[in-house]
C-alpha positions as CSV (number, residue, x, y, z in Angstrom):
1,M,172.5,210.1,59.0
2,T,172.8,211.8,62.4
3,A,171.0,214.9,63.7
4,Y,172.6,217.0,66.4
5,T,170.4,219.2,68.5
6,T,171.5,222.0,70.8
7,P,169.3,222.5,73.8
8,I,167.7,226.0,74.1
9,P,168.2,227.4,77.5
10,P,164.9,228.3,79.2
11,R,164.0,232.0,79.5
12,T,164.2,233.5,82.9
13,P,161.0,235.0,84.2
14,A,162.8,238.3,84.8
15,A,163.6,238.6,81.0
16,G,160.0,238.2,80.1
17,L,158.9,240.7,82.7
18,A,161.4,243.3,81.6
19,L,160.4,242.9,78.0
20,G,156.7,243.2,78.9
21,L,157.3,246.4,81.0
22,F,159.3,247.9,78.1
23,L,156.6,247.2,75.5
24,R,153.9,248.6,77.8
25,A,156.0,251.7,78.4
26,V,156.5,252.1,74.6
27,L,152.8,251.7,73.9
28,L,151.9,254.2,76.6
29,V,154.3,256.8,75.2
30,V,153.2,256.3,71.6
31,G,149.5,256.3,72.6
32,S,150.0,259.5,74.6
33,G,151.8,261.2,71.7
34,L,149.1,260.2,69.2
35,T,146.4,261.4,71.5
36,M,148.1,264.8,72.1
37,A,148.8,265.1,68.3
38,A,145.1,264.6,67.6
39,F,144.3,267.7,69.6
40,G,147.4,269.6,68.6
41,L,146.4,269.6,65.0
42,W,143.6,272.0,65.8
43,L,145.7,274.2,68.1
44,M,148.5,274.8,65.5
45,P,148.7,278.5,64.7
46,G,148.9,279.6,61.1
47,A,147.1,276.5,59.7
48,S,145.1,277.1,56.6
49,Q,141.4,277.5,57.1
50,L,140.3,275.9,53.9
51,P,137.3,273.6,54.2
52,E,139.0,270.8,52.3
53,L,141.9,270.9,54.7
54,A,139.5,271.0,57.7
55,L,138.0,267.7,56.5
56,I,141.5,266.1,56.2
57,K,142.5,267.4,59.6
58,L,139.3,266.0,61.1
59,G,139.9,262.5,59.6
60,L,143.6,262.6,60.6
61,S,142.8,263.7,64.1
62,L,140.2,261.0,64.5
63,F,142.7,258.4,63.2
64,F,145.3,259.7,65.7
65,L,142.8,259.7,68.6
66,I,141.5,256.2,68.0
67,G,145.1,254.9,67.4
68,G,146.3,256.6,70.6
69,L,143.5,255.3,72.7
70,C,144.0,251.7,71.3
71,C,147.7,252.0,72.3
72,I,146.9,253.3,75.8
73,T,144.3,250.5,76.3
74,G,146.8,247.9,75.0
75,A,149.4,249.2,77.5
76,R,147.1,248.4,80.4
77,G,147.8,244.7,79.9
78,G,145.4,242.0,80.7
79,H,143.2,244.0,83.1
C-alpha cells in the first residue's frame, strides 16, 4: 500500500496580514454599529412607552453595548 502526499505551500506573511486587517476592520465596524444601536434604541421616535417594553429595551441595549465594546476591544489586537 502506498500513500501519496501533496506538499502544502507555505502561507505568505502578506496573506496573513491582509486577513488580520480585514477581520479587525469587520470587528470595528460591527462593534461600532452595535454600540450606536444601543443608544439608538432610546432615541427612536414613536416607540411605545410601556414599562414592559422599557425593560426589554434596557436589556437589549445593554446586550448591544457590551457586545459592541467587546468587538471594539477585540479589534485592537494584542495590545
